[in-house]
Each structure stands twice: as structure tokens, then as C-alpha cells.
KETI-256220 format. One record per residue (C-alpha): residue number from 0; z, y, x. Coordinates in pm, 1 decimal, m for minus. Each point is the difference from the previous one (the first is absolute). Layout:
# KETI-256220
- NUM;Z;Y;X
...
***
This chain:
# KETI-256220
- 0;m309.0;m3144.7;m2116.1
- 1;m352.0;m141.3;42.5
- 2;m195.7;230.5;232.9
- 3;m353.3;m130.4;m51.0
- 4;m229.4;281.9;m114.2
- 5;285.2;255.0;19.5
- 6;m73.6;354.6;111.2
- 7;253.6;265.5;98.8
- 8;m114.6;360.6;21.7
- 9;129.2;179.8;307.5
- 10;44.3;375.2;m47.4
- 11;29.9;156.1;343.6
- 12;232.3;300.6;m12.0
- 13;m19.8;76.3;371.3
- 14;m191.4;328.7;m36.6
- 15;272.5;129.8;m233.7
- 16;333.8;m183.0;13.3
- 17;m75.5;m110.7;353.4
- 18;m69.3;343.6;146.3
- 19;248.0;207.0;m200.4
- 20;302.5;m92.5;212.9
- 21;m168.0;26.2;339.1
- 22;88.9;283.5;235.9
- 23;m361.2;26.6;116.5
- 24;m210.7;199.8;m246.3
- 25;m359.2;m121.3;0.2
- 26;m302.8;217.1;m64.4
- 27;m249.5;m62.9;m278.3
- 28;m254.8;m176.5;221.6
- 29;261.1;m247.6;126.6
- 30;121.3;m70.9;m353.2
- 31;m358.3;m61.1;m110.0
- 32;m64.4;m230.6;294.9
- 33;311.5;m200.9;m96.6
- 34;m115.6;m28.1;m361.3
- 35;m347.5;m106.7;113.9
- 36;144.7;m278.3;216.3
- 37;198.5;m129.6;m297.8
- 38;m310.3;2.4;m219.0
- 39;m194.3;m183.2;271.1
- 40;276.2;m263.0;m0.1
- 41;m57.1;m61.6;m371.4
- 42;265.5;219.5;m163.5
- 43;m132.8;109.1;m338.5
- 44;299.6;190.4;m133.6
- 45;230.3;223.8;201.7
- 46;234.6;295.2;m18.5
- 47;m206.4;249.6;193.3
- 48;172.9;333.4;m58.0
- 49;306.9;166.1;m147.3
- 50;m14.8;318.7;m207.5
- 51;348.6;117.1;86.7
- 52;126.4;324.1;147.2
- 53;m118.3;m0.2;366.0
- 54;306.3;204.5;94.5
- 55;220.3;m294.6;m99.2
- 56;m230.7;m273.3;134.4
- 57;m231.5;159.9;259.6
- 58;m152.5;m337.2;89.0
- 59;m170.2;4.0;m342.5
- 60;m162.8;341.1;34.8
- 61;m377.4;39.5;m52.1
- 62;m20.3;m258.5;m278.0
- 63;m292.4;184.2;m158.9
- 64;m194.3;m2.9;328.0
- 65;52.2;m373.7;39.4
- 66;m109.6;m74.1;m357.4
- 67;m306.4;223.6;31.7
- 68;m120.3;m196.6;304.3
- 69;44.4;m347.0;m152.8
- 70;m300.2;m183.4;m150.8
- 71;m18.5;23.8;m377.7
- 72;m187.1;m323.5;m67.2
- 73;112.4;m254.8;261.8
- 74;187.9;m222.6;m245.2
- 75;339.5;104.8;138.7
- 76;276.8;152.3;m212.6
- 77;171.1;280.3;190.6
- 78;338.8;70.2;m159.7
- 79;177.8;333.6;16.4
- 80;378.2;24.1;m33.7
- 81;121.0;267.8;m241.4
- 82;358.0;101.1;m81.1
- 83;m55.6;280.2;m251.7
- 84;m259.1;173.1;m215.3
- 85;m116.2;219.1;289.4
- 86;m64.1;m312.5;204.7
- 87;m202.7;m150.5;m284.3
- 88;m208.8;315.1;m34.7
- 89;m77.0;m11.3;371.5
- 90;m88.9;m370.0;m18.6
- 91;m235.3;49.7;m294.7
- 92;m168.8;295.3;169.3
- 93;m42.9;m211.2;314.7
- 94;m173.6;m275.9;m195.4
- 95;264.0;m274.8;12.8
- 96;m82.2;m296.8;m223.9
- 97;357.0;m131.0;11.0
- 98;332.4;175.8;40.3
- 99;340.5;m153.3;61.5
- 100;327.7;154.6;m113.7
- 101;337.0;m85.6;154.8
- 102;284.5;m39.0;m250.6
- 103;335.0;m51.0;172.6
- 104;254.4;m240.2;m150.2
- 105;307.8;184.2;134.6
- 106;88.3;357.5;m90.8
- 107;123.4;111.9;341.5
- 108;m312.9;m121.2;179.1
- 109;m215.4;149.6;m276.3
- 110;164.4;336.5;58.1
- 111;m54.4;m18.8;376.6
- 112;m355.8;m135.1;m21.0
- 113;m137.5;195.4;m295.6
- 114;264.8;248.4;m109.4
- 115;37.8;m155.7;m346.4
- 116;225.7;m237.1;m189.7
- 117;m137.3;m335.9;m111.9
- 118;m36.2;129.0;m356.4
- 119;m190.5;306.4;114.8
- 120;m223.2;m217.0;218.3
- 121;m84.8;m228.5;m294.1
- 122;m104.0;304.2;m202.4
- 123;m218.1;121.1;286.7
- 124;m157.8;m343.1;35.6
- 125;m85.6;m26.2;m368.0
- 126;m177.2;335.4;16.3
- 127;m184.5;m93.5;320.1
- 128;m106.3;m340.0;m132.5
- 129;m136.5;150.6;m319.7
- 130;m189.2;271.5;188.1
- 131;m143.8;m251.1;246.3
- 132;m119.0;m223.8;m282.0
- 133;m164.8;296.8;m170.4
- 134;m182.9;69.7;326.9
- 135;m109.7;m367.2;23.7
- 136;216.7;m52.2;308.5
- 137;221.0;m305.0;47.8
- 138;370.7;72.2;25.6
- 139;226.9;m251.7;168.0
- 140;374.6;29.2;36.0
- 141;236.5;m99.6;279.5
- 142;365.4;m48.7;m91.4
- 143;167.3;88.0;329.4
- 144;343.0;m124.6;112.4
- 145;m38.7;m282.2;m253.3
- 146;222.2;m226.5;211.8
- 147;246.3;246.0;152.8
- 148;72.1;365.8;76.3
- 149;110.6;136.6;340.3
- 150;236.9;245.3;m169.5
- 151;133.3;m190.4;m303.0
- 152;m21.2;m361.7;111.3
- 153;m100.7;m275.0;m242.5
- 154;m246.9;90.7;m274.3
- 155;72.8;m194.6;m320.9
- 156;m284.9;m229.7;m99.6
- 157;43.0;118.6;m358.1
- 158;m93.0;354.6;103.5
- 159;m329.3;m111.9;151.2
- 160;m75.5;m217.5;m302.3
- 161;73.9;295.3;m227.7
- 162;m238.9;223.0;195.6
- 163;m274.0;m263.9;m19.2
- 164;48.0;m23.5;m377.0
- 165;m46.1;377.0;m28.7
- 166;m307.5;41.0;218.7
- 167;m195.1;m320.9;m66.2
- 168;m285.0;91.4;m230.2
- 169;m363.7;90.2;m25.1
- 170;35.3;311.6;216.7
- 171;141.9;m201.2;292.7
- 172;m254.6;m197.2;199.9
- 173;254.2;m183.3;216.5
- 174;371.9;m1.4;82.1
- 175;125.0;m57.4;354.2
- 176;359.1;m97.2;74.5
- 177;89.5;149.0;337.0
- 178;271.7;m95.8;247.4
- 179;m6.8;345.4;154.6
- 180;281.9;m61.1;248.9
- 181;m67.1;m367.0;79.4
- 182;322.9;m145.1;m140.1
- 183;m134.0;m266.1;m237.9
- 184;7.3;m375.9;47.1
- 185;m235.4;m257.9;m155.0
- 186;236.9;m109.8;m276.9
- 187;23.2;360.9;m123.9
- 188;m377.7;31.4;10.6
- 189;m48.7;m317.3;m203.6
- 190;261.6;103.2;m255.4
- 191;m120.6;357.6;m48.3
- 192;m371.1;m77.5;m23.4
- 193;76.7;m289.6;m232.8
- 194;200.4;232.0;m224.1
- 195;m254.1;282.4;m19.2
- 196;m290.3;m238.8;m54.7
- 197;190.4;m145.4;m293.3
- 198;62.2;332.6;m171.5
- 199;m345.7;145.1;80.7
- 200;m234.4;m303.0;m1.4
- 201;m317.5;209.9;m30.2
- 202;80.4;228.6;293.5
- 203;m149.9;m26.4;348.3
- 204;263.5;m23.0;272.2
- 205;m12.9;74.0;371.9
- 206;252.7;m50.2;281.2
- 207;90.7;251.8;270.7
- 208;238.9;m101.8;277.9
- 209;134.1;162.5;314.3
- 210;110.7;m216.1;289.4
- 211;316.7;189.5;94.9
- 212;217.4;m311.9;5.1
- 213;m273.8;m249.2;90.4
- 214;m30.5;m146.8;m350.8
- 215;m330.6;161.8;m96.6
- 216;m232.7;m294.6;53.5
- 217;240.9;m240.7;m169.4
- 218;15.0;238.7;m294.3
- 219;m380.5;4.8;m16.7
- 220;5.2;m379.8;m20.9
- 221;254.2;15.7;m284.0
- 222;m214.7;253.9;m185.1
- 223;m311.0;m215.9;34.4
- 224;192.4;m304.6;m124.9
- 225;117.5;210.8;m296.3
- 226;m363.4;66.1;m90.0
- 227;m59.5;344.9;153.2
- 228;m367.3;44.9;89.7
- 229;6.4;339.2;176.8
- 230;212.5;92.0;302.4
- 231;30.1;320.9;200.7
- 232;5.0;m29.5;378.0
- 233;m70.5;220.6;299.5
- 234;m228.3;m73.9;294.1
- 235;215.6;m45.5;306.7
- 236;315.9;18.8;m212.2
- 237;27.3;374.5;55.5
- 238;179.6;223.8;m244.8
- 239;325.2;83.3;m168.9
- 240;139.9;260.8;m236.2
- 241;96.7;346.3;130.4
- 242;282.1;17.5;m255.9
- 243;146.6;m349.8;53.2
- 244;227.4;m21.8;305.8
- 245;m94.7;m275.2;246.3
- 246;m281.3;m131.1;m220.2
- 247;m271.9;m162.4;210.0
- 248;m360.5;m87.4;m65.0
- 249;m171.1;m202.2;m266.7
- 250;m75.2;m367.8;36.9
- 251;m284.0;m20.0;255.8
- 252;m330.4;m65.2;m174.9
- 253;m121.6;m239.3;268.4
- 254;319.2;m208.0;m10.7
- 255;m30.1;m25.4;m377.9
- 256;m366.3;m100.4;15.7
- 257;80.7;m266.0;259.8
- 258;267.9;m151.0;m226.5
- 259;m222.2;5.1;m307.2
- 260;m295.5;m144.7;192.1
- 261;215.5;m288.4;121.2
- 262;119.3;m55.0;m356.2
- 263;m359.2;m34.5;m118.7
- 264;6.9;329.3;m192.1
- 265;m305.6;224.0;27.6
- 266;28.5;370.1;81.3
- 267;m357.4;92.3;91.2
- 268;128.3;155.3;323.3
- 269;m123.7;m67.3;354.5
- 270;324.6;m53.5;190.0
- 271;m148.3;63.9;344.8
- 272;m131.7;341.1;m105.9
- 273;329.8;74.9;m171.1
- 274;192.0;m82.1;318.4
- 275;m231.9;232.9;191.4
- 276;60.2;278.4;m254.2
- 277;376.1;m39.7;33.5
- 278;m12.5;11.2;377.5
- 279;m234.6;299.4;m7.7
- 280;225.8;208.0;m223.3
- 281;292.3;m79.7;228.7
- 282;m196.8;144.1;289.8
- 283;m69.2;318.8;m196.7
- 284;369.3;32.1;m81.6
- 285;101.9;m63.9;359.1
- 286;208.2;m312.7;m49.6
- 287;m25.9;m371.8;m65.1
- 288;0.9;m127.5;m356.5
- 289;250.9;m244.0;m155.4
- 290;m261.4;m252.2;m117.5
- 291;49.6;m342.0;158.6
- 292;m343.1;m158.8;m42.7
- 293;m160.7;245.9;239.4
- 294;252.7;m103.4;264.4
- 295;m4.3;m375.8;m56.5
- 296;m358.4;m40.6;m117.8
- 297;m142.4;m192.4;m292.7
- 298;64.2;m375.4;m7.2
- 299;m196.5;m201.7;74.8
- 300;m165.0;217.2;266.0
- 301;m373.4;61.5;m32.9
- 302;m94.5;m266.1;255.4
- 303;182.5;m266.0;m202.0
- 304;m126.8;95.0;m344.1
- 305;m237.7;m242.3;m163.2
***
């Protein structure tokens, strides 16, 4: 695919998906400092908070305090994850301009993650999407375990396509296909995005990959080649899902930006500042981060750049 004049939007999910699986629970000021560093690096859309039960995911506590401290007019879209009507009410009260709902493509994972069947979750989503639209708030949707389930194995492509057919519409701002457990390979990514784009040609699509089996960056490439223009990633590559055994972090934002930059695709992100943000959050969490670019450095090095 010709890359001249192409732009891929990077949605950094580090403050939400990145932090939710970490043993270290950060305070509000540290979370805000992390978000600020991402904004300074050029990130203009990010998952900043999660309006879930803090007893189940204590890393996501104090979402309202984080949202209250964020600038309201800095040109950045701060997304809040919601899983039910109570979460939406909290997000609207906190002033979120975009919410994201997770719809799981396998029943067993849906029960463990949200306590509902797929059918029940679709009903909840339709109510949330309608309420968000009425409140003039964008509602995006992530179809989790779109490529595989840790409890039930393979997820039929037809099931994901069927879910897309049901939820694609005016109430849905964007649909993300998520490899929650990092099992997908590029051929699957190409096939699934090709299929859903065919049956929902007017829908916006986003990709969300975890790097559990070291295929995340390759899957991002496949998604871009399929025509996806928005990709989730996490500074430093931190993250994982508390309810998915052995799931590791998201694709590192800085590694993704490096690949896209070298491909001639614009992201609007300063890679050096992004590397610094990834390394900084690792220090706050007390461990190194999986991202490779921070270890190897950008090529060519600064002294050899024209």
C-alpha cells in the first residue's frame, strides 16, 4: 500500500490497559504525570481512566479524581472505559467526552470479565451507546478476544463478523478488534479486518493487540496494510488483562511509532519523548519495560540524522 500522505492515529492505552495489570498501584499525581508526558509526546487520544469497580481492579481507582484534574480544552480526547450503566453514569458525571465499552466475543471470558453472556452484553452496549449519544458523548466499542479466548480456544470469525453487523451504526463511533491474549497472527488480522470492513464499509475500525506471543507489531503492520487508521498501543509496552491468564502488555507505543516512521507513515508523535515516557513509567512501577526501541535506540542515531 502506498504510504505517501498516510496518517495512523495512535491511541495510547497505557494509563488504563497498561496500568490495570500492574502490581504497583500508582497515586493520582503519578497517573497525571504519566498522562502529561504522553500529551507532551504528541498523543492526542488516549484511554486515561476506567470506571470499573475498584474492588475488582484497584489499579483503576480514583478515576473521577484523575478526570477532574485533566485539562478540558487541550485538544486531547481522554477516553474512559465503561462496562455497565453505572460506569457510564460515572463517566458522564466526570465529564468524559468519549467512552469505550468492551464487548467480549466468547461467553466464558465475558462471564469472567463482566459477569454477563454475550447477548446480555450486547443489550447493555446498545443502551450505553444510545445514552452516550443523547449526552453528546462519543461511544466506541472494543470487541475483546476477537482472535482467541484463553478458556474456549479459537473464536469463530463468523461470530466477530456477526457482532460487528449488530453494533455498527450511528450510535457507535468506532469499533476496535482486540487480540486480548496475544494469540493472533498477521494472516488472521488481514482476513478479519477485511471481512468486517466489507460488511460494515461506513464504520470506523481500530486495532488493539497484545504482545503475549511476540506477534503484536507484525499484527499492527497487517492491520495498517488492511486499511486500519487507528491503533491502540501502550507506552513502554506495559499492561495486560487481570482476567486473562498469562496475558502480557500491549504493543509498545514507541516500537509502533518507530515502525510507522520508517514506513513513511505519519503519527504526529515525538518518538524521543515517547521513549522517555515509557522509561519513566517503568521507573514508577519498579521494573524495566518490554519496549525495544528504548533499549536499542532510534535508527539512525541522532548524530547521523540528516
